[in-house]
C-alpha positions as CSV (number, residue, x, y, z in Angstrom):
1,M,0.1,0.0,0.0
2,L,1.0,3.1,-0.9
3,T,0.0,7.0,0.8
4,R,0.9,10.4,1.5
5,S,-0.4,11.2,5.2
6,T,-3.8,11.5,3.8
7,S,-3.7,10.6,0.0
8,A,-6.1,7.9,-1.2
9,L,-4.2,4.2,-0.7
10,A,-2.5,1.9,-3.7
11,F,-3.4,-1.4,-3.2
12,L,-0.8,-3.5,-3.2
13,L,-2.9,-6.5,-2.3
14,L,-0.8,-7.2,0.5
15,C,1.8,-8.7,-1.1
16,V,-1.0,-11.6,-1.4
17,L,1.1,-12.3,-4.5
18,A,-1.5,-14.9,-3.9
19,I,1.5,-16.9,-2.8
20,D,-0.3,-19.0,-2.0
21,A,3.0,-19.1,10.1
22,Q,1.9,-22.0,19.3
23,G,-0.4,-21.4,19.8
24,R,-3.6,-20.2,21.9
25,E,-7.4,-21.0,22.1
26,P,-9.8,-19.8,19.6
27,Q,-10.4,-16.4,20.4
28,K,-13.8,-15.4,20.7
29,T,-14.1,-11.8,22.6
30,L,-12.7,-8.9,21.6
31,P,-9.2,-7.3,22.6
32,T,-8.9,-4.1,23.9
33,R,-5.4,-3.7,22.1
34,P,-3.1,-6.4,20.4
35,T,-1.4,-8.2,22.2
36,I,2.0,-9.7,20.9
37,E,3.3,-12.8,23.7
38,H,6.7,-13.1,22.6
39,K,9.5,-10.6,21.3
40,Q,9.6,-10.5,17.7
41,V,13.1,-10.9,16.5
42,R,13.4,-9.3,13.1
43,A,16.3,-9.3,10.5
44,R,17.6,-6.1,11.4
45,D,18.1,-7.3,15.1
46,L,20.3,-10.2,14.1
47,G,22.5,-7.6,12.1
48,I,21.0,-8.4,8.5
49,P,20.7,-4.7,6.7
50,F,18.3,-4.2,4.2
51,E,17.7,-1.2,2.2
52,G,15.6,1.9,3.0
53,K,14.3,3.2,6.2
54,P,11.4,1.1,8.1
55,G,8.7,3.1,9.6
56,K,7.7,3.7,12.9
57,F,6.6,-0.5,13.4
58,N,7.9,-1.9,10.1
59,A,4.5,-3.0,9.3
60,I,1.6,-2.3,6.5
61,T,-0.2,-0.1,9.6
62,D,2.9,2.6,9.3
63,V,0.6,3.6,5.7
64,A,-1.7,6.2,7.2
65,G,-5.5,4.8,8.2
66,V,-4.5,0.8,7.9
67,E,-6.0,-1.1,10.5
68,L,-5.2,-5.3,10.4
69,G,-7.3,-7.9,12.8
70,Y,-6.6,-11.5,13.3
71,T,-8.8,-14.5,14.3
72,T,-6.6,-17.3,15.2
73,L,-8.3,-20.8,15.4
74,M,-5.8,-23.1,17.2
75,S,-6.5,-26.4,19.2
76,G,-6.7,-30.1,19.4
77,D,-3.3,-32.6,18.0
78,G,-3.0,-36.1,16.8
79,K,-4.5,-38.0,14.0
80,L,-6.6,-36.1,11.8
81,E,-10.4,-36.7,12.1
82,V,-12.3,-34.1,9.8
83,G,-14.5,-32.0,11.5
84,K,-12.7,-32.1,14.8
85,G,-9.1,-31.3,14.1
86,P,-6.4,-30.5,14.5
87,M,-7.4,-27.1,14.0
88,R,-4.3,-24.9,12.7
89,T,-6.2,-22.2,10.9
90,G,-7.8,-18.5,11.0
91,V,-8.8,-15.3,9.3
92,T,-6.9,-11.9,8.5
93,A,-8.8,-8.4,8.3
94,I,-7.3,-5.9,6.3
95,L,-9.4,-2.2,6.5
96,P,-7.6,0.3,3.7
97,R,-9.2,3.2,5.4
98,G,-9.8,1.9,9.2
99,H,-13.0,1.6,10.8
100,N,-13.8,5.3,10.5
101,S,-13.9,5.4,7.0
102,L,-15.5,1.8,5.8
103,N,-16.9,3.1,3.0
104,D,-14.5,5.1,1.5
105,P,-13.2,3.4,-1.7
106,V,-9.1,3.1,-2.6
107,Y,-7.4,3.1,-6.0
108,A,-6.1,-0.6,-6.3
109,G,-4.3,-3.0,-8.8
110,V,-4.0,-7.0,-8.9
111,F,-1.2,-8.6,-10.3
112,S,-1.6,-12.8,-10.3
113,L,2.5,-14.3,-10.1
114,N,0.7,-17.5,-11.2
115,G,-2.9,-18.9,-12.0
116,N,-3.1,-20.9,-9.0
117,G,-5.1,-19.4,-6.2
118,E,-8.4,-17.6,-5.5
119,M,-9.3,-14.0,-4.4
120,T,-12.8,-12.8,-4.9
121,G,-13.5,-9.6,-5.9
122,T,-11.0,-9.0,-8.6
123,A,-13.3,-8.6,-11.6
124,W,-14.3,-5.2,-10.5
125,V,-11.2,-4.0,-9.1
126,D,-9.9,-4.5,-13.0
127,E,-12.7,-2.7,-14.3
128,S,-13.0,0.2,-11.9
129,G,-9.7,0.6,-10.4
130,F,-11.0,0.7,-6.8
131,L,-11.2,-1.5,-3.7
132,E,-14.6,-1.0,-2.0
133,G,-14.3,-2.5,1.4
134,P,-12.1,-4.6,3.3
135,I,-9.5,-7.5,2.4
136,I,-9.5,-10.7,4.0
137,I,-7.1,-13.5,3.7
138,T,-8.5,-17.3,4.5
139,N,-8.0,-20.8,4.0
140,T,-9.0,-22.3,0.6
141,H,-12.2,-23.8,1.9
142,S,-13.6,-20.9,3.7
143,V,-13.4,-18.6,1.1
144,G,-17.0,-18.6,0.5
145,V,-18.3,-18.3,4.1
146,A,-15.8,-15.0,4.6
147,R,-17.2,-13.4,1.1
148,D,-20.8,-13.8,2.6
149,A,-19.8,-12.7,6.3
150,V,-18.1,-9.3,5.1
151,I,-21.4,-8.7,3.3
152,A,-23.2,-9.1,6.1
153,W,-20.9,-7.3,8.5
154,R,-20.7,-4.1,6.0
155,I,-24.5,-4.2,6.1
156,K,-24.4,-4.0,9.7
157,H,-22.0,-1.4,9.6
158,G,-24.3,1.2,7.3
159,A,-23.1,0.5,3.9
160,A,-26.2,-0.7,2.4
161,D,-28.2,2.2,1.2
162,K,-32.0,2.7,1.9
163,T,-33.0,1.8,-1.9
164,G,-32.1,-1.7,-1.6
165,Y,-30.0,-1.7,-4.4
166,W,-26.7,-1.5,-3.1
167,W,-24.2,-4.5,-3.9
168,S,-21.1,-5.2,-2.9
169,L,-18.3,-7.5,-4.3
170,P,-15.6,-8.3,-1.1
171,V,-12.2,-9.1,-1.6
172,V,-11.2,-12.6,0.0
173,A,-7.8,-14.5,-1.0
174,E,-6.8,-18.1,0.2
175,T,-4.2,-20.1,0.9
176,W,-4.0,-23.6,1.8
177,D,-3.5,-24.7,5.3
178,G,-4.3,-28.4,4.7
179,W,-1.5,-29.8,5.8
180,L,-1.9,-28.6,9.5
181,N,-5.5,-28.3,9.7
182,D,-8.6,-29.7,9.4
183,I,-9.4,-27.9,5.7
184,N,-12.4,-30.2,5.3
185,G,-13.7,-29.7,8.7
186,F,-15.2,-25.6,7.9
187,H,-14.0,-24.4,11.3
188,V,-13.9,-21.1,10.0
189,K,-17.6,-19.5,11.0
190,P,-18.9,-16.3,10.2
191,E,-18.5,-15.0,13.7
192,D,-14.8,-15.4,13.3
193,V,-14.7,-13.1,9.9
194,S,-16.5,-10.4,12.1
195,H,-14.1,-10.8,15.1
196,A,-10.9,-9.9,12.5
197,L,-13.0,-7.2,11.2
198,E,-13.8,-5.7,14.9
199,S,-10.5,-6.5,16.3
200,A,-8.5,-4.5,13.4
201,H,-6.2,-2.0,14.7
202,G,-3.5,0.1,14.0
203,G,0.6,0.3,15.5
204,P,2.4,-2.6,15.9
205,I,0.8,-6.0,14.9
206,E,1.3,-9.8,15.6
207,E,3.1,-12.2,12.8
208,G,4.0,-15.5,12.1
209,S,1.4,-18.3,13.3
210,V,-1.7,-15.9,13.5
211,G,-4.9,-15.2,11.2
212,G,-4.6,-16.3,7.8
213,G,-1.4,-17.4,8.4
214,T,-1.9,-19.9,11.1
215,G,-1.2,-23.4,9.0
216,M,1.0,-22.2,6.4
217,I,4.2,-23.6,5.5
218,C,7.0,-22.3,3.0
219,Y,9.8,-24.0,1.4
220,E,8.9,-26.8,4.1
221,F,9.8,-24.1,7.0
222,K,6.7,-22.9,9.0
223,G,5.3,-20.2,7.1
224,G,3.0,-17.6,8.0
225,T,2.1,-13.8,8.4
226,G,4.8,-11.4,7.8
227,T,4.9,-7.7,7.2
228,A,7.0,-4.5,6.9
229,S,7.5,-0.9,5.4
230,R,9.6,1.6,3.8
231,V,9.4,5.4,3.9
232,I,11.0,6.8,0.7
233,E,11.4,10.5,0.3
234,M,10.2,11.8,-3.4
235,K,8.8,14.9,-3.7
236,D,6.7,16.0,-6.8
237,K,4.0,18.5,-7.2
238,S,0.8,16.1,-5.3
239,N,3.6,16.1,-2.3
240,P,5.6,19.1,-1.8
241,A,6.8,17.1,1.9
242,G,8.0,14.4,-0.3
243,T,7.4,11.4,2.1
244,Y,5.7,8.3,0.8
245,T,5.2,5.3,3.0
246,I,5.1,1.6,1.5
247,G,3.1,-1.2,3.2
248,A,3.4,-4.7,2.8
249,L,1.8,-8.0,4.1
250,V,2.5,-11.3,2.9
251,Q,1.1,-14.7,3.7
252,A,4.0,-16.8,2.9
253,N,2.9,-20.3,1.8
254,C,4.5,-21.4,-0.9
255,G,7.7,-23.8,-2.5
256,R,9.8,-26.9,-1.7
257,R,13.4,-27.6,-1.2
258,P,15.5,-29.4,-3.7
């Protein structure tokens, strides 16, 4: 995502490259603020340099107005029993303009790295150039329930007009967590999507095995949710101050080692 202090956002599609990470019990009550359960060690903390200047939180939430929330569903162990578990899945919700401007669209674009992976709502993004509403990431077999839950949530929060002709084409992306999760048990429910949306916040955010990234595997290592940001100095007529912030969110779930 790309922004000045109050500009429209460019939809980087969370770097979801549709590349298409212990635990805690399923969240059922809304947290007042995010809880960081352990210190997160970043590459810079280990002395690995990267180019560029990160934002305050080195996260997608450094972009003005962006809020992010999770529902993490993690329970059970042992042998797979469809419908019972083990459960290692969840929902990630991104509000590009936060809770205070839910119905203000942002400029958007879509890029597909490869042909595998589902993301709903992209035809309208391509046609209009706008993203209207939140972005959701969940597991492959929960795309439908997440899409319907977003529509219901937006209606509840006043998006639908009184004429009855309002419509919504939510953007819901997926990654497959079937190695670690009872994906055919359909454990993600509408209330889990609502929880992720309601709990979205700015500031520091959790990374790793949280939200939609709970059951991810990347190059045969434990994958998950990661984020970063960079502050760029680039003056132009529309932005005399010359400061832009780029934020990215990745749900890494790809690749095999040679």
